[in-house]
Structures are given as C-alpha cells and as structure tokens.
C-alpha positions in Angstrom: 104.8 104.7 120.9 106.1 105.2 117.5 104.2 108.1 115.6 104.1 107.1 112.3 103.9 110.2 109.4 103.1 109.6 106.1 100.6 106.8 104.3 97.5 105.5 105.3 99.1 104.3 108.8 99.8 108.3 109.3 97.0 109.3 108.3 94.5 106.5 110.6 96.9 107.5 113.5 95.8 111.8 113.1 92.7 110.7 112.0 91.9 108.9 115.6 94.0 111.7 117.4 92.0 114.4 115.4 88.9 115.4 117.6 86.4 116.1 115.3 86.7 113.6 113.1 83.8 111.3 112.5 82.9 108.3 114.1 82.9 106.2 110.8 86.1 107.8 109.9 87.6 106.8 113.7 86.4 103.0 112.9 87.7 102.7 109.8 91.1 103.9 110.9 91.0 101.8 114.1 90.9 99.1 112.2 93.7 100.0 109.7 96.0 100.4 112.8 94.7 97.5 113.8 95.5 95.1 111.0 99.1 97.5 110.9 99.9 96.2 114.2 98.6 92.9 113.7 101.3 92.8 111.0 104.1 94.8 112.0 104.4 94.3 115.3 
C-alpha cells in the first residue's frame, strides 16, 4: 500500500495508524480515506 504523506489524506492515515487517537477522530479519518480511495484508486 502506498504511504501518503502530507495533506488531508496523509493526516487521516497517521490518525488511523496512531494508537492514541480518539475513536471519533479515527472514524472521521476512516471516512476521509475511504472517500479518497473511492475517488483515486
């Protein structure tokens, strides 16, 4: 899998990868990544 750095998607990936992110932050990040994947991949 490609690692995105910077931007909204990179932030979302870091949030999901981080162990100390809150659940709401993770679900938001998951949504951002899902939308990105649907559009770009």
